[in-house]
Structures are given as C-alpha cells and as structure tokens.
A tleap script that builds the chain and sets N, CA, C and O, in Angstrom:
source leaprc.protein.ff14SB
mol = sequence {
  NMET ASN CYS PRO MET CYS THR ARG TRP GLN
  ASP GLU PRO GLN LEU ARG ILE ALA ALA LEU
  ASP HIE CYS LEU VAL MET LEU ASN ARG ASP
  GLN PHE PHE PRO GLY TYR THR LEU VAL PHE
  THR ARG GLU HIE VAL THR GLU LEU PHE HIE
  LEU ASP LYS SER VAL ARG GLN GLU VAL MET
  GLU GLU VAL THR THR VAL ALA ALA ALA LEU
  HIE GLN VAL PHE GLN PRO THR LYS MET ASN
  TYR GLU LEU LEU GLY ASN MET VAL PRO HIE
  MET HIE TRP HIE LEU VAL PRO ARG PHE SER
  SER ASP PRO LEU TRP PRO ARG PRO ILE TRP
  SER GLU PRO HIE GLN ASP GLU THR LEU SER
  PRO GLN ALA TYR ALA GLU ARG ILE LEU LEU
  ILE ARG ASN ALA CLEU
}
set mol.1.N position { -18.494 -9.942 10.475 }
set mol.1.CA position { -17.129 -10.195 10.043 }
set mol.1.C position { -16.199 -9.202 10.743 }
set mol.1.O position { -16.507 -8.014 10.839 }
set mol.2.N position { -15.075 -9.693 11.223 }
set mol.2.CA position { -14.113 -8.860 11.925 }
set mol.2.C position { -12.854 -8.740 11.072 }
set mol.2.O position { -11.851 -9.401 11.341 }
set mol.3.N position { -12.910 -7.887 10.034 }
set mol.3.CA position { -11.790 -7.739 9.106 }
set mol.3.C position { -11.208 -6.335 9.221 }
set mol.3.O position { -11.896 -5.352 8.946 }
set mol.4.N position { -9.935 -6.237 9.629 }
set mol.4.CA position { -9.337 -4.911 9.787 }
set mol.4.C position { -9.194 -4.138 8.473 }
set mol.4.O position { -9.136 -2.908 8.493 }
set mol.5.N position { -9.136 -4.828 7.341 }
set mol.5.CA position { -9.039 -4.114 6.068 }
set mol.5.C position { -10.392 -3.512 5.693 }
set mol.5.O position { -10.449 -2.434 5.100 }
set mol.6.N position { -11.476 -4.199 6.033 }
set mol.6.CA position { -12.814 -3.693 5.705 }
set mol.6.C position { -13.114 -2.380 6.435 }
set mol.6.O position { -13.890 -1.561 5.942 }
set mol.7.N position { -12.506 -2.180 7.599 }
set mol.7.CA position { -12.795 -0.973 8.383 }
set mol.7.C position { -11.662 0.055 8.338 }
set mol.7.O position { -11.815 1.158 8.862 }
set mol.8.N position { -10.559 -0.279 7.737 }
set mol.8.CA position { -9.381 0.606 7.773 }
set mol.8.C position { -9.658 2.000 7.208 }
set mol.8.O position { -9.211 2.998 7.773 }
set mol.9.N position { -10.395 2.070 6.097 }
set mol.9.CA position { -10.695 3.354 5.456 }
set mol.9.C position { -11.416 4.285 6.439 }
set mol.9.O position { -11.125 5.479 6.501 }
set mol.10.N position { -12.358 3.725 7.206 }
set mol.10.CA position { -13.090 4.527 8.200 }
set mol.10.C position { -12.246 4.784 9.446 }
set mol.10.O position { -12.344 5.847 10.060 }
set mol.11.N position { -11.418 3.809 9.817 }
set mol.11.CA position { -10.657 3.905 11.060 }
set mol.11.C position { -9.504 4.899 11.006 }
set mol.11.O position { -9.160 5.494 12.027 }
set mol.12.N position { -8.907 5.088 9.845 }
set mol.12.CA position { -7.726 5.952 9.733 }
set mol.12.C position { -7.847 6.934 8.567 }
set mol.12.O position { -7.064 6.866 7.620 }
set mol.13.N position { -8.820 7.845 8.627 }
set mol.13.CA position { -9.039 8.759 7.500 }
set mol.13.C position { -7.837 9.652 7.185 }
set mol.13.O position { -7.678 10.106 6.052 }
set mol.14.N position { -7.002 9.901 8.178 }
set mol.14.CA position { -5.844 10.767 7.968 }
set mol.14.C position { -4.780 10.117 7.077 }
set mol.14.O position { -3.859 10.798 6.623 }
set mol.15.N position { -4.896 8.805 6.822 }
set mol.15.CA position { -3.915 8.100 5.983 }
set mol.15.C position { -4.448 7.801 4.584 }
set mol.15.O position { -3.774 7.146 3.789 }
set mol.16.N position { -5.643 8.275 4.284 }
set mol.16.CA position { -6.237 8.020 2.967 }
set mol.16.C position { -5.474 8.754 1.871 }
set mol.16.O position { -5.145 9.934 1.995 }
set mol.17.N position { -5.203 8.017 0.795 }
set mol.17.CA position { -4.592 8.622 -0.386 }
set mol.17.C position { -5.636 8.773 -1.482 }
set mol.17.O position { -5.825 9.870 -2.008 }
set mol.18.N position { -6.321 7.679 -1.835 }
set mol.18.CA position { -7.276 7.747 -2.944 }
set mol.18.C position { -8.271 6.597 -2.869 }
set mol.18.O position { -7.960 5.502 -2.400 }
set mol.19.N position { -9.475 6.884 -3.348 }
set mol.19.CA position { -10.501 5.868 -3.546 }
set mol.19.C position { -10.606 5.652 -5.054 }
set mol.19.O position { -11.056 6.532 -5.787 }
set mol.20.N position { -10.190 4.486 -5.501 }
set mol.20.CA position { -10.244 4.146 -6.918 }
set mol.20.C position { -11.513 3.331 -7.184 }
set mol.20.O position { -12.289 3.077 -6.264 }
set mol.21.N position { -11.721 2.928 -8.419 }
set mol.21.CA position { -12.947 2.200 -8.756 }
set mol.21.C position { -13.097 0.900 -7.965 }
set mol.21.O position { -14.184 0.587 -7.480 }
set mol.22.N position { -11.999 0.144 -7.837 }
set mol.22.CA position { -12.066 -1.165 -7.181 }
set mol.22.C position { -11.262 -1.244 -5.890 }
set mol.22.O position { -11.462 -2.156 -5.088 }
set mol.23.N position { -10.359 -0.300 -5.688 }
set mol.23.CA position { -9.441 -0.365 -4.551 }
set mol.23.C position { -9.404 0.943 -3.776 }
set mol.23.O position { -9.723 2.015 -4.291 }
set mol.24.N position { -9.003 0.812 -2.517 }
set mol.24.CA position { -8.721 1.960 -1.669 }
set mol.24.C position { -7.217 1.991 -1.437 }
set mol.24.O position { -6.571 0.947 -1.350 }
set mol.25.N position { -6.667 3.190 -1.337 }
set mol.25.CA position { -5.216 3.365 -1.228 }
set mol.25.C position { -4.928 4.199 0.008 }
set mol.25.O position { -5.461 5.296 0.175 }
set mol.26.N position { -4.068 3.655 0.881 }
set mol.26.CA position { -3.726 4.345 2.119 }
set mol.26.C position { -2.231 4.253 2.395 }
set mol.26.O position { -1.594 3.237 2.118 }
set mol.27.N position { -1.692 5.320 2.940 }
set mol.27.CA position { -0.315 5.291 3.394 }
set mol.27.C position { -0.246 4.407 4.637 }
set mol.27.O position { -1.107 4.502 5.512 }
set mol.28.N position { 0.744 3.572 4.718 }
set mol.28.CA position { 0.934 2.762 5.922 }
set mol.28.C position { 1.412 3.675 7.047 }
set mol.28.O position { 2.254 4.547 6.830 }
set mol.29.N position { 0.881 3.476 8.234 }
set mol.29.CA position { 1.294 4.324 9.359 }
set mol.29.C position { 2.797 4.220 9.601 }
set mol.29.O position { 3.452 5.231 9.854 }
set mol.30.N position { 3.345 3.021 9.527 }
set mol.30.CA position { 4.787 2.826 9.706 }
set mol.30.C position { 5.494 3.225 8.407 }
set mol.30.O position { 5.321 2.576 7.375 }
set mol.31.N position { 6.279 4.281 8.465 }
set mol.31.CA position { 7.004 4.759 7.291 }
set mol.31.C position { 8.508 4.503 7.409 }
set mol.31.O position { 9.319 5.281 6.906 }
set mol.32.N position { 8.869 3.409 8.075 }
set mol.32.CA position { 10.273 2.987 8.119 }
set mol.32.C position { 10.806 2.877 6.693 }
set mol.32.O position { 11.951 3.236 6.418 }
set mol.33.N position { 9.959 2.375 5.787 }
set mol.33.CA position { 10.258 2.353 4.358 }
set mol.33.C position { 9.446 3.505 3.747 }
set mol.33.O position { 8.235 3.371 3.570 }
set mol.34.N position { 10.091 4.629 3.422 }
set mol.34.CA position { 9.357 5.804 2.953 }
set mol.34.C position { 8.471 5.491 1.744 }
set mol.34.O position { 8.925 4.946 0.738 }
set mol.35.N position { 7.205 5.851 1.878 }
set mol.35.CA position { 6.252 5.627 0.804 }
set mol.35.C position { 5.478 4.330 0.908 }
set mol.35.O position { 4.627 4.061 0.061 }
set mol.36.N position { 5.742 3.524 1.912 }
set mol.36.CA position { 5.058 2.240 2.106 }
set mol.36.C position { 3.553 2.486 2.088 }
set mol.36.O position { 3.021 3.216 2.924 }
set mol.37.N position { 2.885 1.874 1.135 }
set mol.37.CA position { 1.470 2.126 0.871 }
set mol.37.C position { 0.700 0.814 0.801 }
set mol.37.O position { 1.231 -0.206 0.361 }
set mol.38.N position { -0.550 0.849 1.237 }
set mol.38.CA position { -1.447 -0.302 1.151 }
set mol.38.C position { -2.509 -0.032 0.087 }
set mol.38.O position { -3.096 1.049 0.034 }
set mol.39.N position { -2.739 -1.022 -0.746 }
set mol.39.CA position { -3.807 -0.973 -1.752 }
set mol.39.C position { -4.684 -2.184 -1.475 }
set mol.39.O position { -4.209 -3.319 -1.517 }
set mol.40.N position { -5.963 -1.951 -1.191 }
set mol.40.CA position { -6.831 -3.079 -0.868 }
set mol.40.C position { -8.163 -2.941 -1.575 }
set mol.40.O position { -8.652 -1.838 -1.821 }
set mol.41.N position { -8.739 -4.093 -1.895 }
set mol.41.CA position { -10.000 -4.100 -2.621 }
set mol.41.C position { -11.120 -3.551 -1.748 }
set mol.41.O position { -11.172 -3.792 -0.542 }
set mol.42.N position { -12.014 -2.807 -2.390 }
set mol.42.CA position { -13.195 -2.292 -1.685 }
set mol.42.C position { -14.061 -3.451 -1.223 }
set mol.42.O position { -14.612 -3.438 -0.122 }
set mol.43.N position { -14.169 -4.453 -2.089 }
set mol.43.CA position { -14.962 -5.643 -1.804 }
set mol.43.C position { -14.138 -6.608 -0.957 }
set mol.43.O position { -12.947 -6.797 -1.204 }
set mol.44.N position { -14.772 -7.214 0.036 }
set mol.44.CA position { -14.059 -8.217 0.835 }
set mol.44.C position { -13.915 -9.486 -0.010 }
set mol.44.O position { -14.872 -10.230 -0.222 }
set mol.45.N position { -12.711 -9.700 -0.475 }
set mol.45.CA position { -12.392 -10.879 -1.280 }
set mol.45.C position { -11.004 -11.333 -0.855 }
set mol.45.O position { -10.165 -10.514 -0.479 }
set mol.46.N position { -10.763 -12.634 -0.913 }
set mol.46.CA position { -9.484 -13.136 -0.416 }
set mol.46.C position { -8.514 -13.561 -1.514 }
set mol.46.O position { -7.307 -13.610 -1.278 }
set mol.47.N position { -9.010 -13.864 -2.692 }
set mol.47.CA position { -8.146 -14.390 -3.746 }
set mol.47.C position { -8.396 -13.683 -5.072 }
set mol.47.O position { -9.528 -13.304 -5.372 }
set mol.48.N position { -7.357 -13.509 -5.854 }
set mol.48.CA position { -7.500 -12.911 -7.183 }
set mol.48.C position { -8.484 -13.690 -8.044 }
set mol.48.O position { -9.257 -13.097 -8.797 }
set mol.49.N position { -8.462 -15.018 -7.939 }
set mol.49.CA position { -9.331 -15.831 -8.796 }
set mol.49.C position { -10.803 -15.742 -8.393 }
set mol.49.O position { -11.665 -16.260 -9.103 }
set mol.50.N position { -11.103 -15.093 -7.266 }
set mol.50.CA position { -12.498 -14.865 -6.889 }
set mol.50.C position { -13.134 -13.730 -7.687 }
set mol.50.O position { -14.356 -13.589 -7.711 }
set mol.51.N position { -12.307 -12.931 -8.333 }
set mol.51.CA position { -12.805 -11.796 -9.108 }
set mol.51.C position { -13.080 -12.202 -10.546 }
set mol.51.O position { -12.388 -13.054 -11.102 }
set mol.52.N position { -14.097 -11.587 -11.147 }
set mol.52.CA position { -14.305 -11.759 -12.588 }
set mol.52.C position { -13.040 -11.306 -13.300 }
set mol.52.O position { -12.320 -10.435 -12.810 }
set mol.53.N position { -12.775 -11.894 -14.446 }
set mol.53.CA position { -11.551 -11.589 -15.174 }
set mol.53.C position { -11.398 -10.090 -15.444 }
set mol.53.O position { -10.315 -9.536 -15.255 }
set mol.54.N position { -12.466 -9.434 -15.880 }
set mol.54.CA position { -12.364 -8.006 -16.205 }
set mol.54.C position { -12.081 -7.180 -14.950 }
set mol.54.O position { -11.279 -6.248 -14.994 }
set mol.55.N position { -12.727 -7.511 -13.841 }
set mol.55.CA position { -12.480 -6.790 -12.586 }
set mol.55.C position { -11.050 -7.055 -12.115 }
set mol.55.O position { -10.369 -6.135 -11.661 }
set mol.56.N position { -10.595 -8.292 -12.217 }
set mol.56.CA position { -9.225 -8.643 -11.826 }
set mol.56.C position { -8.216 -7.810 -12.615 }
set mol.56.O position { -7.245 -7.302 -12.054 }
set mol.57.N position { -8.452 -7.675 -13.915 }
set mol.57.CA position { -7.544 -6.881 -14.744 }
set mol.57.C position { -7.569 -5.413 -14.326 }
set mol.57.O position { -6.527 -4.757 -14.296 }
set mol.58.N position { -8.750 -4.900 -14.004 }
set mol.58.CA position { -8.859 -3.508 -13.565 }
set mol.58.C position { -8.194 -3.298 -12.208 }
set mol.58.O position { -7.555 -2.270 -11.984 }
set mol.59.N position { -8.337 -4.261 -11.306 }
set mol.59.CA position { -7.664 -4.184 -10.005 }
set mol.59.C position { -6.149 -4.146 -10.211 }
set mol.59.O position { -5.455 -3.343 -9.587 }
set mol.60.N position { -5.644 -5.003 -11.073 }
set mol.60.CA position { -4.198 -5.028 -11.304 }
set mol.60.C position { -3.715 -3.728 -11.950 }
set mol.60.O position { -2.600 -3.280 -11.684 }
set mol.61.N position { -4.541 -3.128 -12.788 }
set mol.61.CA position { -4.193 -1.815 -13.355 }
set mol.61.C position { -4.122 -0.759 -12.257 }
set mol.61.O position { -3.236 0.096 -12.275 }
set mol.62.N position { -5.044 -0.813 -11.305 }
set mol.62.CA position { -5.010 0.143 -10.201 }
set mol.62.C position { -3.754 -0.043 -9.346 }
set mol.62.O position { -3.108 0.936 -8.973 }
set mol.63.N position { -3.410 -1.284 -9.038 }
set mol.63.CA position { -2.192 -1.557 -8.265 }
set mol.63.C position { -0.972 -1.017 -9.015 }
set mol.63.O position { -0.092 -0.396 -8.419 }
set mol.64.N position { -0.930 -1.259 -10.311 }
set mol.64.CA position { 0.192 -0.810 -11.134 }
set mol.64.C position { 0.266 0.715 -11.181 }
set mol.64.O position { 1.356 1.286 -11.129 }
set mol.65.N position { -0.878 1.367 -11.278 }
set mol.65.CA position { -0.920 2.832 -11.309 }
set mol.65.C position { -0.381 3.416 -10.006 }
set mol.65.O position { 0.368 4.393 -10.024 }
set mol.66.N position { -0.759 2.822 -8.883 }
set mol.66.CA position { -0.257 3.299 -7.587 }
set mol.66.C position { 1.248 3.061 -7.500 }
set mol.66.O position { 1.983 3.933 -7.036 }
set mol.67.N position { 1.711 1.908 -7.935 }
set mol.67.CA position { 3.152 1.622 -7.907 }
set mol.67.C position { 3.925 2.628 -8.756 }
set mol.67.O position { 4.993 3.090 -8.354 }
set mol.68.N position { 3.394 2.965 -9.917 }
set mol.68.CA position { 4.059 3.941 -10.792 }
set mol.68.C position { 4.111 5.319 -10.123 }
set mol.68.O position { 5.114 6.024 -10.231 }
set mol.69.N position { 3.036 5.700 -9.436 }
set mol.69.CA position { 3.019 6.981 -8.726 }
set mol.69.C position { 4.058 6.993 -7.598 }
set mol.69.O position { 4.767 7.981 -7.407 }
set mol.70.N position { 4.137 5.891 -6.862 }
set mol.70.CA position { 5.134 5.796 -5.785 }
set mol.70.C position { 6.546 5.886 -6.357 }
set mol.70.O position { 7.420 6.534 -5.781 }
set mol.71.N position { 6.755 5.235 -7.481 }
set mol.71.CA position { 8.074 5.289 -8.121 }
set mol.71.C position { 8.403 6.719 -8.538 }
set mol.71.O position { 9.528 7.183 -8.354 }
set mol.72.N position { 7.434 7.400 -9.089 }
set mol.72.CA position { 7.644 8.789 -9.515 }
set mol.72.C position { 8.007 9.682 -8.334 }
set mol.72.O position { 8.915 10.508 -8.433 }
set mol.73.N position { 7.304 9.520 -7.222 }
set mol.73.CA position { 7.521 10.381 -6.058 }
set mol.73.C position { 8.829 10.048 -5.342 }
set mol.73.O position { 9.582 10.952 -4.983 }
set mol.74.N position { 9.104 8.765 -5.131 }
set mol.74.CA position { 10.213 8.374 -4.257 }
set mol.74.C position { 11.479 7.946 -4.996 }
set mol.74.O position { 12.551 7.891 -4.393 }
set mol.75.N position { 11.374 7.642 -6.286 }
set mol.75.CA position { 12.529 7.221 -7.092 }
set mol.75.C position { 13.327 6.089 -6.417 }
set mol.75.O position { 14.536 6.214 -6.224 }
set mol.76.N position { 12.649 4.988 -6.061 }
set mol.76.CA position { 13.353 3.900 -5.372 }
set mol.76.C position { 14.244 3.098 -6.329 }
set mol.76.O position { 14.142 3.209 -7.551 }
set mol.77.N position { 15.105 2.300 -5.737 }
set mol.77.CA position { 15.913 1.348 -6.497 }
set mol.77.C position { 15.004 0.277 -7.093 }
set mol.77.O position { 15.223 -0.174 -8.217 }
set mol.78.N position { 13.968 -0.134 -6.323 }
set mol.78.CA position { 13.064 -1.209 -6.730 }
set mol.78.C position { 11.736 -1.042 -6.003 }
set mol.78.O position { 11.701 -0.618 -4.847 }
set mol.79.N position { 10.651 -1.375 -6.683 }
set mol.79.CA position { 9.334 -1.423 -6.026 }
set mol.79.C position { 9.076 -2.861 -5.595 }
set mol.79.O position { 9.252 -3.787 -6.386 }
set mol.80.N position { 8.661 -3.053 -4.348 }
set mol.80.CA position { 8.261 -4.373 -3.867 }
set mol.80.C position { 6.744 -4.441 -3.822 }
set mol.80.O position { 6.078 -3.478 -3.442 }
set mol.81.N position { 6.205 -5.594 -4.216 }
set mol.81.CA position { 4.768 -5.851 -4.204 }
set mol.81.C position { 4.549 -7.091 -3.347 }
set mol.81.O position { 5.054 -8.164 -3.676 }
set mol.82.N position { 3.814 -6.962 -2.271 }
set mol.82.CA position { 3.509 -8.106 -1.415 }
set mol.82.C position { 2.002 -8.340 -1.420 }
set mol.82.O position { 1.228 -7.424 -1.140 }
set mol.83.N position { 1.591 -9.547 -1.734 }
set mol.83.CA position { 0.181 -9.941 -1.680 }
set mol.83.C position { 0.155 -11.292 -0.984 }
set mol.83.O position { 0.339 -12.330 -1.620 }
set mol.84.N position { -0.075 -11.276 0.321 }
set mol.84.CA position { -0.029 -12.516 1.082 }
set mol.84.C position { -1.410 -12.904 1.590 }
set mol.84.O position { -1.999 -13.866 1.097 }
set mol.85.N position { -1.930 -12.181 2.556 }
set mol.85.CA position { -3.264 -12.445 3.070 }
set mol.85.C position { -3.363 -13.557 4.088 }
set mol.85.O position { -4.466 -13.991 4.416 }
set mol.86.N position { -2.238 -14.030 4.595 }
set mol.86.CA position { -2.295 -15.097 5.593 }
set mol.86.C position { -2.808 -14.592 6.934 }
set mol.86.O position { -3.601 -15.267 7.591 }
set mol.87.N position { -2.361 -13.412 7.343 }
set mol.87.CA position { -2.763 -12.865 8.643 }
set mol.87.C position { -4.038 -12.042 8.536 }
set mol.87.O position { -4.859 -12.052 9.453 }
set mol.88.N position { -4.210 -11.337 7.437 }
set mol.88.CA position { -5.418 -10.545 7.188 }
set mol.88.C position { -6.008 -11.040 5.870 }
set mol.88.O position { -5.569 -10.620 4.800 }
set mol.89.N position { -7.000 -11.928 5.939 }
set mol.89.CA position { -7.546 -12.537 4.722 }
set mol.89.C position { -8.517 -11.613 3.971 }
set mol.89.O position { -9.709 -11.893 3.848 }
set mol.90.N position { -7.962 -10.513 3.479 }
set mol.90.CA position { -8.669 -9.565 2.616 }
set mol.90.C position { -7.606 -9.131 1.610 }
set mol.90.O position { -6.525 -8.689 1.999 }
set mol.91.N position { -7.909 -9.254 0.331 }
set mol.91.CA position { -6.896 -8.993 -0.688 }
set mol.91.C position { -6.334 -7.582 -0.545 }
set mol.91.O position { -7.056 -6.594 -0.671 }
set mol.92.N position { -5.037 -7.511 -0.281 }
set mol.92.CA position { -4.365 -6.223 -0.154 }
set mol.92.C position { -2.894 -6.367 -0.518 }
set mol.92.O position { -2.253 -7.385 -0.256 }
set mol.93.N position { -2.398 -5.322 -1.121 }
set mol.93.CA position { -0.999 -5.276 -1.522 }
set mol.93.C position { -0.257 -4.321 -0.604 }
set mol.93.O position { -0.766 -3.266 -0.224 }
set mol.94.N position { 0.953 -4.718 -0.259 }
set mol.94.CA position { 1.906 -3.837 0.391 }
set mol.94.C position { 2.817 -3.365 -0.743 }
set mol.94.O position { 3.591 -4.155 -1.284 }
set mol.95.N position { 2.729 -2.095 -1.102 }
set mol.95.CA position { 3.609 -1.536 -2.124 }
set mol.95.C position { 4.695 -0.763 -1.386 }
set mol.95.O position { 4.429 0.227 -0.704 }
set mol.96.N position { 5.926 -1.243 -1.541 }
set mol.96.CA position { 7.014 -0.715 -0.725 }
set mol.96.C position { 8.170 -0.266 -1.615 }
set mol.96.O position { 8.872 -1.096 -2.191 }
set mol.97.N position { 8.367 1.058 -1.728 }
set mol.97.CA position { 9.560 1.533 -2.419 }
set mol.97.C position { 10.790 1.085 -1.625 }
set mol.97.O position { 10.866 1.288 -0.413 }
set mol.98.N position { 11.733 0.486 -2.312 }
set mol.98.CA position { 12.952 0.005 -1.645 }
set mol.98.C position { 14.171 0.721 -2.215 }
set mol.98.O position { 14.241 1.029 -3.405 }
set mol.99.N position { 15.107 0.971 -1.345 }
set mol.99.CA position { 16.315 1.694 -1.711 }
set mol.99.C position { 17.533 0.856 -1.337 }
set mol.99.O position { 17.543 0.191 -0.301 }
set mol.100.N position { 18.544 0.890 -2.173 }
set mol.100.CA position { 19.753 0.118 -1.866 }
set mol.100.C position { 20.409 0.614 -0.586 }
set mol.100.O position { 21.263 -0.073 -0.026 }
set mol.101.N position { 20.028 1.784 -0.118 }
set mol.101.CA position { 20.577 2.335 1.130 }
set mol.101.C position { 19.754 1.941 2.362 }
set mol.101.O position { 20.150 2.253 3.486 }
set mol.102.N position { 18.605 1.253 2.169 }
set mol.102.CA position { 17.808 0.923 3.361 }
set mol.102.C position { 18.474 -0.201 4.143 }
set mol.102.O position { 19.150 -1.046 3.558 }
set mol.103.N position { 18.288 -0.218 5.472 }
set mol.103.CA position { 19.031 -1.153 6.333 }
set mol.103.C position { 18.753 -2.629 6.063 }
set mol.103.O position { 19.560 -3.478 6.440 }
set mol.104.N position { 17.643 -2.953 5.425 }
set mol.104.CA position { 17.333 -4.361 5.156 }
set mol.104.C position { 17.612 -4.761 3.701 }
set mol.104.O position { 17.385 -5.911 3.325 }
set mol.105.N position { 18.094 -3.835 2.893 }
set mol.105.CA position { 18.370 -4.131 1.487 }
set mol.105.C position { 19.383 -5.246 1.375 }
set mol.105.O position { 20.365 -5.216 2.117 }
set mol.106.N position { 19.224 -6.220 0.513 }
set mol.106.CA position { 18.128 -6.452 -0.420 }
set mol.106.C position { 17.110 -7.463 0.118 }
set mol.106.O position { 16.309 -8.005 -0.643 }
set mol.107.N position { 17.145 -7.709 1.408 }
set mol.107.CA position { 16.262 -8.714 2.011 }
set mol.107.C position { 14.810 -8.240 2.045 }
set mol.107.O position { 14.555 -7.042 1.921 }
set mol.108.N position { 13.858 -9.153 2.210 }
set mol.108.CA position { 12.451 -8.758 2.325 }
set mol.108.C position { 12.237 -7.849 3.539 }
set mol.108.O position { 12.991 -7.902 4.510 }
set mol.109.N position { 11.201 -7.020 3.465 }
set mol.109.CA position { 10.948 -6.079 4.562 }
set mol.109.C position { 10.627 -6.797 5.862 }
set mol.109.O position { 10.759 -6.216 6.939 }
set mol.110.N position { 10.209 -8.052 5.773 }
set mol.110.CA position { 9.838 -8.825 6.966 }
set mol.110.C position { 11.036 -9.582 7.545 }
set mol.110.O position { 10.877 -10.289 8.540 }
set mol.111.N position { 12.216 -9.457 6.961 }
set mol.111.CA position { 13.338 -10.319 7.345 }
set mol.111.C position { 13.820 -10.105 8.774 }
set mol.111.O position { 14.376 -11.025 9.376 }
set mol.112.N position { 13.623 -8.927 9.325 }
set mol.112.CA position { 13.935 -8.711 10.739 }
set mol.112.C position { 13.085 -7.570 11.256 }
set mol.112.O position { 12.696 -6.687 10.491 }
set mol.113.N position { 12.793 -7.579 12.551 }
set mol.113.CA position { 11.947 -6.518 13.101 }
set mol.113.C position { 12.648 -5.167 13.059 }
set mol.113.O position { 13.877 -5.088 13.053 }
set mol.114.N position { 11.857 -4.120 13.031 }
set mol.114.CA position { 12.399 -2.763 13.089 }
set mol.114.C position { 11.468 -1.901 13.930 }
set mol.114.O position { 10.304 -2.244 14.138 }
set mol.115.N position { 11.982 -0.807 14.398 }
set mol.115.CA position { 11.183 0.167 15.154 }
set mol.115.C position { 10.287 0.906 14.158 }
set mol.115.O position { 10.773 1.426 13.154 }
set mol.116.N position { 8.979 0.953 14.435 }
set mol.116.CA position { 8.083 1.717 13.557 }
set mol.116.C position { 8.539 3.160 13.475 }
set mol.116.O position { 8.958 3.757 14.467 }
set mol.117.N position { 8.450 3.707 12.272 }
set mol.117.CA position { 8.750 5.122 12.103 }
set mol.117.C position { 7.445 5.848 11.820 }
set mol.117.O position { 6.859 5.715 10.745 }
set mol.118.N position { 7.003 6.616 12.805 }
set mol.118.CA position { 5.791 7.398 12.624 }
set mol.118.C position { 6.183 8.833 12.313 }
set mol.118.O position { 7.241 9.316 12.716 }
set mol.119.N position { 5.299 9.496 11.585 }
set mol.119.CA position { 5.550 10.867 11.158 }
set mol.119.C position { 4.609 11.811 11.896 }
set mol.119.O position { 3.652 11.376 12.536 }
set mol.120.N position { 4.885 13.074 11.801 }
set mol.120.CA position { 3.961 14.081 12.337 }
set mol.120.C position { 2.736 14.117 11.429 }
set mol.120.O position { 2.823 13.717 10.268 }
set mol.121.N position { 1.602 14.585 11.933 }
set mol.121.CA position { 0.420 14.708 11.067 }
set mol.121.C position { 0.714 15.505 9.802 }
set mol.121.O position { 0.231 15.159 8.724 }
set mol.122.N position { 1.494 16.558 9.924 }
set mol.122.CA position { 1.862 17.383 8.769 }
set mol.122.C position { 2.696 16.581 7.767 }
set mol.122.O position { 2.478 16.687 6.560 }
set mol.123.N position { 3.636 15.794 8.247 }
set mol.123.CA position { 4.487 15.000 7.352 }
set mol.123.C position { 3.673 13.922 6.631 }
set mol.123.O position { 3.895 13.671 5.447 }
set mol.124.N position { 2.727 13.281 7.340 }
set mol.124.CA position { 1.844 12.327 6.662 }
set mol.124.C position { 1.064 13.040 5.570 }
set mol.124.O position { 0.989 12.555 4.441 }
set mol.125.N position { 0.490 14.177 5.896 }
set mol.125.CA position { -0.332 14.927 4.931 }
set mol.125.C position { 0.496 15.321 3.703 }
set mol.125.O position { 0.014 15.231 2.574 }
set mol.126.N position { 1.720 15.750 3.918 }
set mol.126.CA position { 2.585 16.148 2.797 }
set mol.126.C position { 2.919 14.949 1.910 }
set mol.126.O position { 2.887 15.047 0.683 }
set mol.127.N position { 3.234 13.833 2.533 }
set mol.127.CA position { 3.578 12.625 1.771 }
set mol.127.C position { 2.365 12.136 0.976 }
set mol.127.O position { 2.489 11.753 -0.188 }
set mol.128.N position { 1.203 12.153 1.610 }
set mol.128.CA position { -0.033 11.733 0.950 }
set mol.128.C position { -0.330 12.633 -0.250 }
set mol.128.O position { -0.708 12.142 -1.314 }
set mol.129.N position { -0.166 13.923 -0.085 }
set mol.129.CA position { -0.423 14.866 -1.176 }
set mol.129.C position { 0.511 14.614 -2.360 }
set mol.129.O position { 0.074 14.671 -3.509 }
set mol.130.N position { 1.775 14.340 -2.098 }
set mol.130.CA position { 2.722 14.034 -3.179 }
set mol.130.C position { 2.266 12.810 -3.967 }
set mol.130.O position { 2.294 12.813 -5.197 }
set mol.131.N position { 1.849 11.772 -3.260 }
set mol.131.CA position { 1.412 10.545 -3.930 }
set mol.131.C position { 0.105 10.797 -4.687 }
set mol.131.O position { -0.046 10.379 -5.835 }
set mol.132.N position { -0.822 11.474 -4.043 }
set mol.132.CA position { -2.115 11.765 -4.670 }
set mol.132.C position { -1.908 12.561 -5.958 }
set mol.132.O position { -2.548 12.280 -6.971 }
set mol.133.N position { -1.024 13.545 -5.924 }
set mol.133.CA position { -0.762 14.354 -7.113 }
set mol.133.C position { -0.122 13.539 -8.225 }
set mol.133.O position { -0.338 13.829 -9.401 }
set mol.134.N position { 0.664 12.523 -7.876 }
set mol.134.CA position { 1.295 11.662 -8.883 }
set mol.134.C position { 0.303 10.690 -9.507 }
set mol.134.O position { 0.525 10.179 -10.605 }
set mol.135.N position { -0.803 10.437 -8.792 }
set mol.135.CA position { -1.831 9.541 -9.343 }
set mol.135.C position { -2.600 10.254 -10.439 }
set mol.135.O position { -3.509 9.675 -11.033 }
savepdb mol mol.pdb
quit
C-alpha cells in the first residue's frame, strides 16, 4: 500500500505532536494558518463507519481534545475541521485555527492558493511544545 498518511509519522518525526490511543497528531509543515494540525488514525481506515462504534467515539474524543488544545494555544476566531479523504484515502482531519484577520477569512482554506509558510526548526519545536503542553 502506498499511503502517505501511513508513513507520515516515520517520515517527519520533527513535526510529531502526540501519539494518542487511536490517532497520531502532527503539525502541518505549512503554517500559513498558524497551528494547522493533522490528526490521523493509526489504523489505515477510510471511513468513520468502518470503525466500531466505541472506537469511533474514542477517535472523535481525541480529535475534539486536539481541537480544544489548539484553541487554548492560538485563541482563534473559529476552529475548522476538515475530513475529506478524496486525495489521501486515510481518515485524517485538518484542524485549522482560523482568525478573522487571516487573508482568506471567512472562506475555506482551499479557496485560493497561497505560498507555503515554513518555520525554522526552532519555531516548529516551540509551536509543537505549546500544543503538546495544552494536551
């Protein structure tokens, strides 16, 4: 299987935030939207209904916990939750703190292209630590 989400944890260890019971949490390399985080299931699964009800509920609790931590750290106007899977068929959420001051507000983050904003290794580490401590 050639799934970029299945290998992401190993491929980008410097972006790891936390390993939860059912999900892995990583900072997105592109920080155009400060705090943009990916939460993806440890198990390769494509749909919520593929999970047992109890596991599905626990996964949703983990997603919610990460969103609450991001809200605490970044104090956004709104948290965005994206669960699509059309391009990468592995269940994963894009958790994106949104601010009324961001250039695409209030449109979806995909509404127009933007230049990726990459951080220094130190800045990634600092941002990750803030989120990890809020978890």
